[in-house]
C-alpha positions in Angstrom: -25.0 14.9 -25.4 -24.7 16.6 -22.0 -23.0 19.9 -21.8 -22.7 19.9 -17.9 -22.1 17.1 -15.5 -21.0 16.4 -11.9 -18.4 14.0 -13.3 -17.1 12.8 -16.7 -15.7 9.3 -16.7 -13.3 8.7 -19.6 -13.1 5.1 -20.6 -15.9 2.5 -21.2 -14.1 -0.6 -19.9 -15.0 -2.6 -16.9 -13.6 -0.1 -14.3 -15.0 3.0 -16.0 -18.5 1.5 -16.1 -18.2 0.4 -12.5 -17.2 3.9 -11.4 -20.1 5.4 -13.4 -22.5 2.9 -11.8 -21.3 3.6 -8.2 -21.4 7.3 -8.7 -25.0 7.1 -9.7 -25.8 4.6 -6.9 -24.3 7.0 -4.3 -26.4 9.9 -5.6 -24.5 11.5 -8.4 -26.8 10.8 -11.3 -25.8 13.8 -13.4 -22.7 11.9 -14.7 -21.6 10.8 -18.2 -19.1 8.3 -19.5 -17.2 8.9 -22.7 -15.8 5.9 -24.7 -13.6 6.4 -27.7 -14.9 3.2 -29.4 -17.3 0.5 -28.1 -17.7 -0.5 -24.5 -15.2 -3.2 -23.4 -12.6 -2.0 -26.0 -9.0 -2.4 -25.0 -8.3 -4.9 -22.3 -11.7 -5.7 -20.9 -13.3 -7.8 -23.7 -10.5 -10.4 -23.9 -9.9 -10.9 -20.1 -9.9 -14.3 -18.6 -12.2 -12.7 -15.9 -11.3 -15.0 -13.0 -12.6 -13.9 -9.6 -11.1 -14.6 -6.2 -11.4 -13.0 -2.8 -8.1 -13.4 -1.0 -5.2 -11.0 -1.1 -2.2 -10.4 1.1 -3.6 -6.9 1.9 -6.5 -7.1 4.3 -8.5 -4.2 2.8 -8.0 -5.4 -0.7 -9.4 -8.8 0.5 -12.5 -7.0 1.8 -13.2 -5.1 -1.4 -12.6 -8.2 -3.6 -15.3 -10.0 -1.6 -17.5 -7.0 -2.0 -16.9 -7.3 -5.8 -17.6 -11.1 -5.9 -20.9 -10.7 -4.0 -21.9 -7.7 -6.2 -22.2 -9.5 -9.5 -25.3 -11.6 -8.7 -26.9 -8.5 -7.2 -26.1 -6.6 -10.3 -27.8 -9.3 -12.5 -30.9 -9.1 -10.4 -31.0 -5.3 -10.4 -30.4 -4.9 -14.1 -31.6 -8.0 -15.8 -28.3 -8.2 -17.6 -26.5 -11.5 -17.2 -23.0 -11.4 -15.8 -22.1 -15.0 -16.7 -21.3 -15.8 -13.1 -19.8 -19.2 -12.5 -18.7 -19.9 -8.9 -17.8 -23.6 -8.6 -15.0 -22.6 -6.2 -11.2 -22.4 -6.4 -8.6 -24.7 -5.1 -5.4 -23.1 -3.9 -2.4 -25.3 -3.8 0.8 -25.1 -1.8 3.8 -27.1 -3.1 6.3 -25.3 -0.8 6.6 -24.6 2.9 6.5 -20.8 2.2 3.3 -21.1 0.1 1.8 -23.1 2.9 2.5 -20.3 5.3 0.9 -17.8 2.9 -2.2 -19.9 2.5 -2.6 -20.6 6.2 -2.2 -16.9 7.0 -4.9 -16.1 4.4 -7.2 -18.7 5.9 -6.7 -17.1 9.3 -7.6 -13.7 7.8 -10.6 -15.2 6.1 -11.8 -16.5 9.5 -11.3 -13.1 11.1 -13.3 -11.3 8.4 -16.0 -14.0 8.2 -15.0 -15.0 4.7 -15.3 -18.5 3.1 -11.8 -19.9 2.7 -10.7 -23.1 4.4 -8.4 -26.1 4.2 -9.5 -29.4 2.6 -7.7 -32.7 2.4 -6.3 -34.3 -0.7 -9.3 -36.7 -0.7 -11.8 -33.8 -0.5 -9.9 -31.9 -3.2 -10.1 -35.0 -5.4 -13.9 -35.1 -4.9 -14.1 -31.5 -5.9 -11.8 -31.9 -9.0 -11.5 -35.6 -9.9 -9.4 -34.8 -13.0 -6.5 -33.2 -11.1 -3.5 -34.7 -9.3 -2.7 -33.5 -5.7 -0.1 -36.0 -4.6 2.8 -33.5 -4.5 0.8 -30.8 -2.7 1.5 -29.9 1.0 -1.6 -27.9 1.7 -4.9 -27.2 -0.2 -7.4 -24.4 0.6 -10.8 -24.1 -0.9 -12.7 -20.9 -1.7 -16.3 -21.9 -2.5 -17.1 -18.5 -4.2 -14.2 -18.5 -6.5 -14.8 -18.7 -10.2 -15.2 -16.5 -13.3 -17.6 -14.1 -15.0 -18.3 -13.0 -18.5 -16.3 -9.8 -19.2 -18.8 -8.2 -21.6 -21.8 -9.2 -19.4 -20.4 -7.6 -16.3 -19.4 -4.4 -18.1 -22.8 -4.1 -19.8 -24.5 -4.8 -16.4 -22.7 -1.9 -14.8 -23.6 0.3 -17.8 -27.3 -0.8 -17.7 -27.4 -0.1 -14.0 -25.9 3.3 -14.4 -28.2 4.3 -17.2 -31.2 3.2 -15.2 -30.2 5.6 -12.5 -29.9 8.5 -14.9 -26.2 8.4 -16.0 -25.4 8.8 -19.7 -23.0 6.9 -21.9 -21.6 8.3 -25.1 -19.8 5.7 -27.3 -17.5 6.5 -30.2 -16.6 9.8 -28.6 -12.9 10.2 -28.1 -11.7 12.9 -25.7 -9.4 15.4 -27.3 -8.8 17.8 -24.4 -9.2 18.3 -20.7 -8.8 21.9 -19.6 -8.9 22.9 -15.9 -10.9 26.0 -15.1 -9.9 28.6 -12.4 -12.6 27.3 -10.0 -11.2 23.7 -10.2 -13.8 22.4 -12.6 -12.9 21.0 -16.0 -13.9 21.4 -19.7 -13.7 18.0 -21.3 -13.4 18.5 -25.1 -14.7 16.0 -27.7 -15.4 16.0 -31.4 -19.1 16.0 -30.4 -18.9 19.0 -28.2 -17.6 20.1 -24.8 -18.8 19.1 -21.3 -18.2 21.3 -18.2 -17.7 18.9 -15.3 -16.8 19.2 -11.7 -14.7 16.0 -11.8 -12.7 14.3 -14.5 -12.2 10.5 -14.0 -9.4 9.0 -16.1 -10.4 5.3 -16.4 -9.0 5.0 -19.9 -7.1 1.8 -19.3 -4.7 1.2 -22.1 -5.0 4.9 -23.1 -4.7 6.1 -19.5 -1.3 7.6 -20.3 -2.6 9.5 -23.3 -5.6 10.9 -21.5 -3.4 11.9 -18.6 -1.1 13.8 -21.0 -4.0 16.0 -22.0 -3.9 17.3 -18.4 -0.1 17.5 -18.3 0.4 14.3 -16.4 2.9 11.5 -16.9 1.9 8.2 -15.4 4.1 5.3 -14.4 2.2 2.7 -16.5 3.4 0.2 -19.1 1.4 -2.3 -21.2 2.6 -5.9 -21.8 1.3 -8.8 -23.8 -0.5 -11.6 -22.0 -1.6 -15.0 -23.2 -4.0 -17.7 -22.4 -5.8 -20.3 -24.5 -9.0 -22.4 -24.4 -8.9 -26.1 -25.3 -11.3 -28.0 -27.5 -14.0 -30.1 -25.7 -12.4 -32.8 -23.4 -14.4 -36.0 -23.1 -13.6 -36.4 -19.4 -14.9 -32.9 -18.6 -18.1 -33.4 -20.7 -18.9 -36.6 -18.9 -18.8 -35.1 -15.5 -21.8 -32.9 -16.2 -20.8 -30.3 -13.6 -18.6 -27.3 -13.3 -15.1 -28.0 -11.9 -13.4 -25.6 -9.5 -10.6 -23.5 -10.8 -7.0 -24.3 -9.7 -4.7 -21.7 -8.3 -1.3 -23.3 -8.4 0.9 -20.2 -7.9 4.0 -22.4 -7.4 3.4 -23.8 -10.9 3.0 -20.3 -12.3 -0.2 -20.8 -14.3 -3.9 -20.4 -13.8 -6.4 -23.1 -14.8 -10.2 -23.3 -15.0 -13.0 -24.8 -16.9 -14.3 -23.1 -20.0 -17.3 -24.8 -21.7 -16.4 -28.5 -21.7 -12.7 -27.7 -22.0 -10.1 -25.8 -20.0 -8.7 -22.3 -20.0 -5.0 -22.1 -19.2 -3.0 -18.9 -18.8 0.4 -17.9 -17.6 2.7 -15.0 -16.6 5.9 -16.2 -18.3 9.4 -15.1 -17.4 10.1 -14.3 -21.1 7.6 -11.5 -21.2 7.0 -8.9 -23.9 6.3 -5.2 -23.5 3.9 -3.4 -25.9 3.3 0.2 -26.8 6.3 1.6 -24.9 6.0 4.9 -26.8 2.2 5.1 -26.5 -0.9 3.1 -27.1 -2.1 3.4 -30.8 -5.3 5.4 -31.0 -6.8 3.0 -33.6 -6.4 -0.1 -31.3 -9.8 -1.5 -30.1 -10.9 -5.1 -30.2 -7.5 -6.2 -31.4 -5.1 -9.0 -30.5 -1.4 -9.9 -31.1 -0.1 -12.9 -33.0 0.0 -16.1 -30.9 3.3 -17.1 -29.3 2.5 -20.1 -27.2 6.1 -21.3 -27.1 6.8 -18.5 -24.6 4.4 -20.0 -22.0 5.0 -23.7 -22.8 7.0 -24.5 -19.7 4.0 -23.1 -17.6 1.5 -25.1 -19.7 3.5 -28.3 -19.2 3.2 -27.8 -15.4 -0.5 -27.2 -15.8 -1.1 -30.4 -17.9 0.9 -32.4 -15.3 -1.6 -31.2 -12.8 -4.6 -32.2 -15.0 -3.3 -34.9 -17.3 -6.4 -35.0 -19.6 -5.6 -31.5 -20.8 -2.3 -32.7 -22.3 -3.7 -34.1 -25.5 -6.5 -31.6 -25.9 -6.6 -29.4 -29.0 -6.3 -25.7 -28.8 -9.6 -24.0 -29.7 -8.7 -20.3 -29.2 -5.6 -18.3 -28.2 -5.9 -14.9 -26.7 -2.7 -12.7 -26.7 -3.8 -9.3 -25.7 -2.6 -6.2 -23.9 -2.6 -5.4 -20.1 -1.4 -2.2 -18.6 0.7 -2.4 -15.4 1.8 -0.1 -12.6 5.3 -0.6 -11.1 4.0 -2.8 -8.3 1.0 -4.3 -10.1 -1.5 -2.5 -7.8 -4.0 0.0 -9.1 -2.9 3.5 -9.8 -5.8 5.2 -8.1 -7.1 8.3 -6.4 -7.3 12.1 -6.9 -4.1 13.6 -8.3 -2.6 15.8 -5.5 -1.3 18.4 -7.9 -4.6 19.0 -9.7 -8.1 19.8 -8.4 -10.9 17.3 -9.1 -8.9 14.9 -11.3 -9.4 11.3 -10.4 -7.3 8.4 -11.8 -8.1 4.7 -11.9 -5.6 2.7 -14.0 -3.1 -0.1 -14.0 -5.7 -2.7 -12.8 -4.6 -6.3 -13.3 -7.2 -8.5 -11.4 -10.0 -6.2 -12.6 -12.8 -8.7 -12.3 -12.0 -9.4 -8.7 -11.6 -5.7 -7.9 -14.0 -3.7 -10.2 -16.8 -3.3 -7.7 -14.6 -2.2 -4.9 -12.7 0.2 -7.1 -16.0 1.7 -8.3 -17.4 2.0 -4.8 -14.4 3.5 -3.2 -13.8 5.9 -6.1 -17.4 7.2 -5.8 -17.0 7.5 -2.0 -13.8 9.5 -2.4 -15.3 12.0 -4.9 -18.7 12.4 -3.2 -17.8 12.1 0.5 -14.2 13.3 0.3 -12.6 10.0 1.5 -13.1 6.3 1.0 -14.2 4.1 3.9 -11.0 2.0 4.0 -7.3 2.9 4.1 -6.2 2.0 0.5 -2.7 3.5 0.4 -1.6 0.2 -1.3 -3.5 1.6 -4.4 -3.0 5.3 -3.9 -1.2 6.9 -6.8 0.5 9.1 -4.3 2.8 6.3 -3.4 4.8 7.2 -6.6 6.3 10.5 -7.5 8.3 12.0 -10.4 11.1 9.6 -9.5 9.0 6.7 -10.9 10.2 7.5 -14.4 10.0 5.5 -17.6 13.2 3.4 -16.8 12.0 2.6 -13.3 8.5 1.7 -14.5 9.8 -0.5 -17.3 12.1 -2.4 -15.0 9.5 -2.9 -12.2 6.8 -3.9 -14.6 9.1 -6.6 -16.1 9.8 -7.9 -12.6 6.2 -7.8 -11.6 4.9 -9.6 -14.7 7.6 -12.3 -14.6 7.0 -12.8 -10.9 3.3 -12.4 -10.8 2.7 -15.6 -8.8 5.8 -15.3 -6.6 5.2 -14.8 -2.9 5.8 -11.3 -1.7 7.3 -11.9 1.7 7.1 -9.6 4.7 9.9 -7.1 4.6 10.8 -8.0 1.1 12.6 -5.4 -1.0 12.6 -6.0 -4.8 15.7 -4.8 -6.6 14.3 -4.0 -10.1 14.6 -0.4 -11.2 16.8 0.6 -8.3 18.3 2.9 -7.2 15.8 5.6 -8.2 17.0 8.2 -5.7 20.1 8.3 -3.6 21.7 10.6 -1.0 25.4 11.6 -1.0 26.2 9.0 1.7 24.9 6.1 -0.4 28.2 4.9 -1.7 29.8 5.3 1.8 27.0 3.2 3.3 27.3 0.6 0.6 31.0 0.1 1.3 30.1 -0.4 5.0 28.0 -3.4 4.1 24.6 -1.6 4.1 21.6 -3.5 2.8 19.2 -0.9 1.4 15.4 -0.6 1.2 13.4 1.9 -0.9 11.0 4.4 0.6 9.3 6.9 -1.7 12.1 6.2 -4.2 14.9 6.9 -1.7 17.5 4.2 -0.9 17.8 4.0 2.8 19.7 1.7 5.2 17.8 -1.4 6.4 20.7 -3.1 8.1 24.5 -3.4 8.0 26.2 -6.7 7.1 29.7 -7.6 7.9 30.8 -7.1 4.3 29.6 -5.4 1.2 27.4 -7.2 -1.3 25.2 -9.1 1.1 21.5 -9.1 0.3 18.3 -10.1 2.1 17.1 -13.6 2.2 13.3 -13.8 2.3 10.7 -16.0 4.0 8.0 -15.8 6.6 10.4 -16.9 9.3 13.5 -15.2 10.7 16.1 -14.5 8.0 19.8 -13.7 7.5 19.3 -10.1 8.8 17.7 -11.2 12.1 20.9 -11.5 14.1 22.7 -8.4 12.6 19.6 -6.3 13.3 19.7 -7.6 16.8 23.3 -6.5 17.3 22.4 -3.0 16.0 19.4 -2.7 18.3 21.3 -3.9 21.4 24.3 -1.6 20.5 22.0 1.4 20.5 20.2 0.5 23.7 23.5 -0.1 25.5 25.6 2.6 23.9 24.7 4.7 20.9 23.5 4.3 17.3 23.4 6.5 14.2 20.3 6.1 12.1 19.9 7.7 8.7 16.5 9.4 8.7 16.9 11.2 5.4 13.8 9.3 4.0 11.5 11.2 6.4 9.5 14.0 4.7 10.6 17.5 5.5 8.5 20.7 5.0 9.4 24.3 5.7 6.8 27.0 6.3 7.8 30.6 6.4 6.2 34.0 6.5 3.8 36.1 8.6 1.0 33.6 8.2 3.1 30.4 8.9 1.8 29.9 12.4 -1.9 30.6 11.5 -1.7 28.2 8.5 -0.2 25.4 10.5 -2.7 26.0 13.3 -5.6 25.8 10.8 -4.1 22.6 9.5 -3.2 20.4 12.4 -5.1 19.5 15.6 -2.5 20.4 18.3 -1.4 23.9 19.1 1.6 25.0 17.1 4.7 26.2 19.1 4.9 29.9 19.7 8.4 29.9 21.1 11.5 29.5 18.9 13.1 26.1 19.8 10.0 24.3 20.9 8.5 21.3 19.1 5.1 19.6 19.3 3.7 16.3 18.1 0.4 16.6 16.4 -2.2 14.5 14.5 -3.7 15.6 11.2 -7.4 14.8 11.1 -9.0 13.1 8.1 -12.3 13.9 6.3 -14.2 11.3 8.4 -12.4 12.2 11.7 -9.7 9.6 11.6 -5.9 10.0 11.6 -4.6 11.3 8.3 -1.1 11.8 9.6 1.2 12.6 12.5 3.9 15.3 12.5 6.6 16.9 14.5 6.4 20.6 14.1 9.3 22.8 15.3 9.5 26.6 15.5 12.9 27.4 14.0 12.7 31.2 13.9 10.5 34.2 13.7 7.6 33.2 11.3 9.5 30.0 10.4 8.6 26.4 11.1 9.9 22.9 10.1 7.5 20.0 9.9 8.5 16.3 9.7 6.3 13.5 8.7 6.2 10.1 7.0 8.3 9.9 3.9 6.1 7.5 2.0 3.1 9.8 2.7 4.7 13.0 1.3 2.5 13.2 -1.8 -0.5 11.8 0.0 -0.4 14.6 2.6 -0.2 17.2 -0.1 -3.9 16.7 -0.6 -4.6 17.8 3.0 -2.1 20.7 2.8 -4.0 21.9 -0.3 -7.2 22.0 1.7 -6.0 25.0 3.8 -5.2 28.2 1.8 -1.8 29.7 2.5 -2.0 33.3 3.8 -0.5 36.1 1.8 3.3 36.4 1.8 3.6 32.9 3.3 5.5 30.0 1.6 5.2 26.2 1.9 8.2 24.2 0.7 8.6 20.4 0.4 12.3 20.4 1.5 12.9 16.7 1.5 15.3 16.8 -1.5 17.6 19.3 0.1 17.7 18.2 3.7 19.4 15.1 5.1 19.2 13.8 8.6 20.4 11.4 11.3 19.0 10.2 14.6 21.7 9.8 17.2 20.2 7.8 20.1 21.2 5.7 23.0 22.3 6.2 26.6 25.7 7.5 25.5 24.4 9.7 22.7 24.9 12.9 24.8 28.4 11.9 25.6 29.1 11.1 22.0 27.6 14.3 20.5 29.4 16.4 23.1 32.7 15.4 21.6 31.5 17.0 18.3 29.9 20.2 19.4 30.5 23.1 21.8 26.7 23.4 22.4 25.6 22.5 25.9 23.7 19.3 25.7 23.0 18.8 29.4 19.4 18.0 30.4 18.9 21.4 31.9 20.3 23.3 28.9 18.7 21.1 26.1 15.5 19.5 27.3 13.2 16.9 25.6 11.1 18.3 22.7 13.5 21.4 22.3 15.6 22.3 19.3 18.3 24.7 18.3 20.8 25.3 15.5 24.2 24.0 16.5 27.4 23.0 14.8 28.2 19.2 14.9 31.5 18.0 13.5 31.9 21.3 11.6 28.4 21.0 10.1 25.5 23.3 10.9 22.5 21.3 12.0 19.1 21.8 13.3 19.2 19.6 16.4 15.9 18.4 17.8 15.8 16.4 21.1 13.4 13.8 19.9 13.9 10.1 19.1 11.7 7.5 17.4 13.7 4.8 19.2 12.2 5.7 22.6 15.8 6.3 23.9 17.8 9.4 24.8 18.6 11.0 21.5 18.7 13.9 19.0 17.7 14.3 15.4 20.2 16.3 13.4 19.0 17.9 10.1 21.6 19.4 7.7 22.0 20.4 4.1 22.1 17.4 1.9 25.5 18.5 0.6 26.9 18.2 4.2 25.6 14.7 4.7 28.8 12.8 4.1 30.9 15.1 6.3 28.4 14.9 9.2 28.0 11.1 8.9 31.8 10.5 9.0 32.1 12.6 12.1 29.2 10.9 13.8 30.5 7.4 13.0 34.0 8.2 14.2 32.7 9.6 17.5 30.2 6.7 17.9 33.0 4.1 17.6 34.7 5.7 20.5 31.6 5.2 22.5 30.9 1.6 21.5 28.4 2.5 18.8 27.9 2.6 15.1 25.4 2.6 12.2 21.9 1.4 12.8 19.4 0.6 10.0 15.6 0.9 9.6 14.9 -2.7 10.6 16.4 -2.1 14.1 14.6 1.2 14.3 11.3 -0.7 13.7 12.1 -3.1 16.4 13.0 -0.3 18.8 9.9 1.7 18.2 7.7 -1.4 18.6 9.4 -2.1 22.0 8.5 1.5 22.9 4.9 1.1 21.5 5.3 4.0 19.0 2.8 4.0 16.2 3.7 4.6 12.6 1.7 6.2 9.8 0.4 3.6 7.3 0.5 0.9 9.9 -1.0 2.0 13.3 -2.2 5.4 12.1 -4.6 5.8 9.1 -7.8 7.4 8.2 -9.7 4.3 9.4 -8.7 4.8 13.1 -10.1 7.4 15.4 -7.8 9.5 17.6 -9.3 8.0 20.8 -8.5 4.5 19.4 -4.8 5.2 18.8 -4.1 7.3 21.9 -3.6 10.6 20.0 -6.8 12.3 21.3 -4.7 13.9 24.1 -2.9 15.9 21.4 -6.0 17.5 20.1 -6.9 21.1 21.2 -10.5 21.9 20.9 -10.0 25.6 21.8 -9.0 26.3 18.3 -10.1 25.5 14.7 -8.3 23.0 12.6 -8.9 21.0 9.5 -11.9 18.6 9.8 -12.6 19.6 13.4 -16.3 19.0 12.9 -15.6 15.5 11.7 -13.6 14.8 14.8 -16.3 16.2 17.0 -18.9 14.0 15.4 -17.0 10.8 16.5 -15.3 12.2 19.6 -17.8 10.7 22.1 -17.9 7.4 20.4 -16.5 4.5 22.4 -13.5 3.0 20.7 -14.3 0.1 18.4 -10.8 -1.1 18.8 -7.9 0.1 20.9 -4.2 0.3 20.0 -2.6 -2.6 21.9 0.7 -4.2 22.7 1.3 -7.9 22.4 4.0 -10.1 23.8 4.1 -13.4 21.8 5.5 -16.8 22.3 7.3 -17.1 19.0 7.5 -20.9 18.9 8.0 -21.3 15.1 11.2 -19.1 14.6 9.0 -16.3 13.3 7.8 -13.0 14.4 4.6 -11.0 13.5 5.1 -8.7 10.6 1.7 -7.0 10.2 -1.8 -8.3 9.1 -1.9 -11.3 11.4 -5.4 -11.8 13.0 -5.7 -12.1 16.7 -8.3 -14.5 18.4 -9.3 -15.5 21.9 -8.3 -19.0 22.9 -11.9 -20.1 22.2 -11.8 -18.7 18.7 -13.5 -15.3 18.9 -12.1 -12.4 16.8 -10.1 -9.9 18.8 -8.2 -7.8 16.4 -5.1 -7.8 14.2 -1.5 -7.0 14.2 -0.3 -3.8 12.4 3.5 -4.1 13.2 5.6 -6.8 14.7 9.3 -7.5 15.4 11.5 -9.2 17.9 12.3 -6.9 20.8 16.0 -7.5 21.1 16.6 -5.4 24.2 13.8 -6.9 26.1 14.2 -10.5 24.8 10.6 -10.9 23.6 8.7 -11.2 20.4 6.4 -8.2 20.2 3.7 -6.7 18.1 1.5 -3.6 18.0 -2.1 -3.9 16.8 -5.7 -3.4 17.6 -8.0 -5.3 20.0 -11.7 -5.0 20.6 -11.9 -3.8 24.2 -15.2 -5.6 24.6 -13.5 -8.9 24.0 -9.9 -8.6 25.3 -7.7 -6.1 27.0 -4.5 -5.8 29.1 -3.6 -9.0 30.9 -5.7 -11.3 28.7 -4.3 -14.3 26.8 -4.9 -14.3 23.1 -3.6 -16.2 20.0 -1.7 -14.3 17.3 -1.9 -16.2 13.9 1.8 -15.9 12.9 2.2 -18.2 9.8 -1.5 -18.8 10.1 -0.7 -20.9 13.2 -2.0 -19.9 16.7 0.8 -18.4 18.8 0.0 -17.8 22.5 0.3 -14.1 23.4 -0.6 -11.6 26.1 -1.9 -8.1 25.8 0.4 -5.8 27.8 -0.8 -3.0 29.9 2.2 -0.8 28.7 5.0 -0.9 26.2 7.7 -3.5 26.9 10.5 -0.9 27.0 10.6 2.1 29.4 6.9 2.6 29.7 7.2 5.8 31.7 9.6 7.4 29.2 12.5 8.0 31.6 15.2 7.2 29.0 13.8 9.9 26.6 14.1 12.6 29.2 17.3 11.5 30.9 
């Protein structure tokens, strides 16, 4: 067995073998995989192994199609059969909402050049003559949909990896992972130790146990999951061809051919957890006792769809374990708190995603960054707040609602609240409807009474009018926005300025009370983040960024060594904040402070410590609304006192509380980008309009990467769209954009109704070679073409006069 390796992959299931294969394919051949039992042990061997390409997340769609196309290439390259059957998949919509979802996915498929399109009932009947479609509103067909052989695919990855020089050691459990001072690892086994640069935890059902060896606790929880295979059905055998699978998400089952019978599975509401205190180490190719009664309601709906399945005998029942993250997406990426420790766990649709997971994992370790923005999978989206109780509640909700539509702006209630601020109860009594950001409860909008919740759909919902009132109130008078879910960092010491200057691309302020906006450059030269940095005192700075990216950005902060006697603090937990904005914000605040807030005394992008309503605050004259305003940051313990004072003064000026949904609409009116939507590692600074904030007369993190792409013409440009919202719906993000004659232009990243300008608006990207300002385009809201125009400037205050008033 090896004693040294570039990487050790722990876990010989589907995903571990894919990562090993892709590491070798990208050039790391000195790698080894350790499997505690036989390859495919755990969850891989008993999987239904369905494959499909479409996903609500655009980048996950792209890597799922990569995976589907990889299997036949893998067979040819290795000679190992993958058992690929691709008779296609029929996607059914029984409801208006599901039809919207499928039509939007079809539009995305057209944009990315993928094969997914609508068929009539008659065409569907030709494809699957044994199924009933009379109750279906809309049917889409994916010709490449189907299934593979779980063991065949895993063995093909393993064979391909071995052929390129990788090694696989079976029956070799890992008993220790010890980090060394240089960031490398000693991986301990009963057969000996391996010194590796990287450790990859792809241990599946045992991911929690392997993580514990490195001192990590993961938000993962296994459940039982059942499907069964019928005996031979004469009608199927007589057809003599493979039938397409049926994806009837409204019926809450999955259904495909297996041999000359059918495979039927379900995610039932009456779910069962397993191994809540830890996965047994002696579990391998084991199953649980059958309990088909739990899924019988789902099965009845499946047999109503294909009546000949109703009387078929059951040949085999599979009741096996799956391991879930709190949102059913992969828990993936380098652990920010450790060097060179990579995690890939909690994968549910593994056979649709294994190739993409392997490719992007290898890219991240070898190149320093994957090619796509995959924050939807990034383990950094969860922190310590995602404890066992939260994870259990969310997994139960995710399992039971596996096939439910996840609507735009939807906020699931399971496991909440995880983290609250002192003002939470006060806001609840005011009728606040909350969202969750990085575990924090934060106001989305304010109803006219307590206890109101969101309704959800693709069209405008119960919050649309109240949010409009909040937005107009702020634009006309003043609004108070809780911004305590923003990430706050404090840097102090003699090296504070030099550390920040070495980190970010703009020049850091050198005068107390000055602020700057700055991008953070990613490994490939894109936008890793955007921050406001304020000099608060001698050798003291405060930096504010995206709340949901707090742990993600820690990876970049760790890339620049702190100078001696300099400290970096994540201060989010101890700082609360409010944005006071609107044309009467100065008048309102002046009632609460003796500080001079006139424009000459307190200019835009300046800050100072002042007392507001008897509370000491760091006041910054900035505003994400695009209007005159200040951010007020105080100690969390003073939040309620400050909030009460602000609300009382606001009422006297015709104002009141404003939530995050109105803030989103206001920033879209102003054309402000947001990290994770408009800004990500995929986009270059010159494409998003942040290149003007980069200073090349100094060094900064990944400057060479930026210089390598600096002269490149923009592939796409950040653009503003005014849309004719004719179907009582606004863009929400992800909608493709086409020219009137059907050419792909770009896509929406954020959308909302602009209440103060009376227009449905969106921000997104457009290929400047195809369309630009003034051009007419179609935005595919609900998957339906909506006429739109690309604006030359933001719809609200394009010259920024309100900010500087």
